[in-house]
ZAMAR-87702 format. One record per residue (C-alpha): residue in one letter; x, y, z. Coordinates in pm, 1 decimal. Last residue first. Layout:
# ZAMAR-87702
- A|X|Y|Z
...
//
This chain:
# ZAMAR-87702
- G|251.6|3815.7|1412.2
- T|250.3|3472.3|1575.3
- V|490.9|3366.9|1849.7
- F|636.7|3032.0|1755.0
- G|647.6|2744.9|2002.9
- S|956.2|2580.4|2150.3
- R|1080.5|2864.4|2366.4
- Y|1444.1|2969.0|2385.9
- L|1574.8|3226.5|2630.9
- G|1712.1|2987.4|2894.3
- P|1830.9|2744.5|2627.2
- Y|2060.0|3009.1|2476.9
- M|2333.7|2827.9|2280.8
- R|2151.9|2507.0|2185.2
- K|1809.5|2660.4|2123.4
- F|1966.5|2947.9|1928.7
- A|2171.6|2704.6|1721.1
- A|1855.7|2509.0|1635.1
- V|1675.7|2831.4|1538.5
- K|1965.1|2931.0|1314.7
- P|1978.8|2579.4|1165.0
- A|1605.7|2605.8|1077.8
- D|1680.1|2929.9|893.4
- W|1933.7|2843.7|624.2
- R|1886.8|2500.1|470.0
- R|1542.3|2400.5|601.5
- I|1396.8|2748.1|558.2
- Y|1541.5|2783.8|207.8
- P|1416.0|2441.6|99.2
- H|1058.7|2511.6|226.5
- R|967.5|2225.0|458.7
- P|882.3|2446.2|757.8
- N|651.8|2666.7|547.2
- K|385.7|2818.1|774.5
- K|610.9|2859.1|1077.8
- A|907.0|2970.8|870.8
- F|691.6|3225.9|686.6
- D|526.6|3379.4|991.8
- Q|465.1|3692.1|778.2
- H|603.5|3687.4|423.5
- Y|269.5|3597.0|258.9
- T|106.2|3894.2|430.4
- E|323.6|4149.8|250.4
- A|587.6|4328.5|451.3
- P|508.5|4572.3|729.8
- Y|648.5|4925.3|679.4
- F|868.8|5069.7|952.7
- T|928.7|5442.2|932.1
- K|1250.7|5634.3|996.1
- Y|1482.5|5516.4|1272.6
- A|1843.7|5620.9|1234.2
- E|2071.7|5341.7|1115.5
- I|2344.4|5176.4|1322.7
- G|2621.3|4982.6|1154.1
- T|2740.3|4629.4|1086.2
- V|3097.8|4632.8|953.0
- I|3287.2|4438.3|1220.4
- P|3632.6|4354.9|1086.7
- R|3719.8|3987.9|1020.3
- S|3830.0|3714.7|1264.0
- W|3528.3|3760.8|1490.6
- K|3526.2|3689.2|1864.1
- G|3827.1|3916.3|1924.0
- S|3621.5|4115.4|2174.1
- K|3738.9|4464.8|2083.0
- K|3513.0|4509.1|1780.3
- M|3223.6|4350.7|1968.9
- Q|3258.5|4599.1|2253.3
- A|3242.4|4891.1|2011.1
- L|2930.3|4738.5|1854.2
- Y|2786.7|4694.3|2202.8
- S|2846.7|5051.0|2312.5
- R|2683.6|5191.8|2001.4
- A|2382.1|4959.1|2040.7
- V|2344.8|5041.1|2412.3
- A|2349.9|5414.6|2341.1
- A|2102.4|5381.0|2054.2
- Q|1870.5|5167.2|2266.2
- E|1874.1|5433.4|2535.0
- K|1804.7|5711.3|2287.4
- S|1502.7|5521.0|2157.6
- V|1392.9|5335.9|1842.5
- P|1731.4|5182.4|1763.9
- I|1776.8|5046.6|1409.0
- L|2064.1|4798.9|1414.0
- A|2200.2|4695.6|1077.7
- A|2279.8|4391.0|865.0
- R|2246.3|4448.0|492.1
- Y|2009.2|4233.9|284.6
- H|1855.8|4532.8|103.8
- R|2211.1|4627.4|5.1
- G|2238.7|4312.0|-202.4
- V|2342.9|3948.9|-167.6
- D|2159.3|3661.0|-0.5
- P|2339.5|3331.0|59.0
- G|2434.3|3401.6|420.6
- Q|2395.0|3772.7|477.7
- R|2483.1|4045.1|230.4
- N|2544.8|4417.1|203.1
- K|2862.6|4403.0|409.5
- L|2949.2|4087.4|602.9
- T|3150.1|4106.9|926.8
- P|2845.1|4142.1|1152.8
- D|2723.3|3788.7|1067.4
- A|2354.1|3801.9|1151.0
- V|2113.2|3558.2|1317.7
- V|2295.9|3316.8|1551.0
- S|2531.6|3501.4|1783.4
- F|2486.1|3857.9|1658.2
- F|2109.6|3855.8|1704.7
- V|2119.6|3658.3|2029.4
- Q|2353.5|3912.4|2188.7
- L|2148.7|4205.0|2061.1
- L|1827.3|4050.1|2196.6
- Q|1998.8|4014.5|2533.3
- D|2088.3|4384.3|2532.2
- Y|1727.9|4470.6|2450.7
- R|1605.9|4280.6|2755.9
- V|1407.8|3957.7|2779.5
- V|1150.1|3864.9|3043.8
- R|1078.6|4190.4|3229.8
- P|1170.4|4368.6|2907.8
- D|851.6|4235.3|2741.9
- Y|910.7|4234.7|2368.4
- T|783.2|4372.2|2039.4
- V|1024.2|4287.5|1757.9
- K|1013.2|4467.0|1423.9
- V|1192.9|4259.8|1162.5
- V|1388.6|4408.5|874.2
- E|1448.8|4376.3|501.0
- A|1643.5|4687.8|413.5
- H|1496.2|4979.5|224.8
- D|1689.5|5243.7|34.5
- T|1537.2|5131.5|-293.4
- M|1666.3|4988.9|-624.2
- G|1780.2|4649.0|-499.9
- G|1521.6|4458.3|-703.4
- S|1414.7|4279.0|-387.6
- V|1294.8|4611.4|-246.5
- L|1083.5|4694.5|-552.2
- D|900.3|4362.8|-588.0
- Y|881.8|4319.6|-210.6
- T|691.5|4642.9|-166.8
- A|785.6|4939.3|49.0
- Q|902.8|5173.2|-228.8
- R|588.7|5388.2|-220.2
- K|619.1|5421.4|157.9
- T|973.1|5552.7|125.4
- G|1304.6|5395.5|215.1
- G|1497.0|5293.9|523.1
- H|1287.3|5014.1|669.8
- Y|1097.2|4717.2|530.2
- G|893.4|4447.0|698.1
- S|874.4|4120.6|887.2
- I|681.3|4128.3|1214.8
- A|795.1|3959.8|1535.2
- S|540.8|3969.7|1817.3
- K|521.8|3920.5|2193.0
- V|886.7|3837.4|2253.9
- G|939.6|3748.9|2619.9
- K|1087.2|3407.7|2546.3
- T|1247.3|3397.1|2204.3
- H|1119.5|3151.7|1941.1
- S|961.5|3423.0|1725.8
- F|1293.4|3606.2|1753.2
- V|1467.3|3323.1|1571.6
- A|1205.1|3281.0|1299.2
- E|1168.1|3655.1|1237.7
- V|1538.3|3698.5|1168.4
- G|1529.4|3388.4|948.0
- W|1237.5|3501.0|730.9
- F|1365.3|3859.6|719.8
- C|1635.7|3773.8|469.3
- G|1949.1|3957.1|580.2
- G|1985.3|4085.5|934.4
- A|1806.3|4415.4|978.5
- F|1677.3|4448.3|1334.7
- I|1409.6|4672.2|1484.5
- A|1325.9|4696.8|1855.1
- T|997.8|4747.9|2035.0
- K|911.7|4776.2|2402.7
- L|623.2|4650.5|2619.1
- G|580.2|4818.5|2955.4
- S|848.9|4907.4|3205.3
- E|1223.3|4932.1|3163.3
- K|1510.3|4882.3|3406.8
- A|1836.6|5007.5|3261.6
- V|1973.5|4804.0|2972.5
- R|2262.0|4575.9|3055.3
- Q|2582.1|4628.4|2857.8
- A|2609.8|4338.4|2615.2
- A|2713.4|3978.5|2677.8
- P|2975.8|3868.1|2429.2
- A|2873.3|3687.4|2109.5
- N|2900.8|3309.1|2108.3
- V|2955.5|3287.5|1735.5
- Y|2764.0|3081.2|1480.8
- N|2917.5|3026.4|1139.2
- E|2694.9|3013.1|833.4
- A|2745.5|2766.7|555.0
- S|2883.6|2892.8|225.1
- A|2704.0|3036.1|-75.1
- G|2860.6|2961.2|-413.2
- T|2549.8|3042.0|-609.8
- A|2300.4|3284.9|-464.3
- P|2027.8|3162.1|-235.9
- M|1659.7|3252.7|-274.8
- C|1533.8|3514.4|-32.5
- A|1201.2|3538.4|-214.2
- A|1118.8|3308.7|-506.1
- L|888.6|3082.2|-302.5
- A|705.3|3382.3|-164.5
- A|659.5|3534.7|-506.7
- A|527.6|3206.1|-643.9
- L|284.2|3178.1|-355.7
- L|153.8|3528.1|-419.9
- L|123.1|3452.6|-792.3
- V|-84.6|3143.9|-720.9
- P|-303.1|3330.4|-471.0
- T|-380.4|3590.0|-743.6
- R|-214.3|3927.7|-726.8
- M|-427.6|4241.9|-729.6
//
């Protein structure tokens, strides 16, 4: 078992920037095909680089009931930060979002994701973080989500919003494994962390500026 000191050290070392990283560019992504009327709470999974920033943005989204950082793509045995961060698993860092479709739809989550969270032109990296575990991907959990995701990626490629080719793909849903406790609600608990201030706070600020109707000031927890 790790001591609290070791847990803190692991958290501070996670998602640390590589040298030569450049600032992120925010794009007003096109509106996606509307999802048919849904009932009850729904879930969606997004891989968009370090899960701290993905979770931070969706935690500020109206209609989102929870945003949980975790791993997807590999095995249960591999679902630890030590292994995933070493780049030797099939996992990606992901966030599982539970949302109320009466307030925010899946297509709107896609638009927010590609506007301020993930650069769809980067392969196996996002922002300062490099490695296949930092890949951007959509992981639909239903046939309808899969259809909307495919349609939206095709729409993005034709939109001319991005100067480089769109390389983000769709991955079949396997099993979501929650990340360690010290990764959950990381931006909320550590607002002065250098990584949060440099990379993730600007994403939240851009979200507030670009989508004021979807933004909420408080974090959702868990």
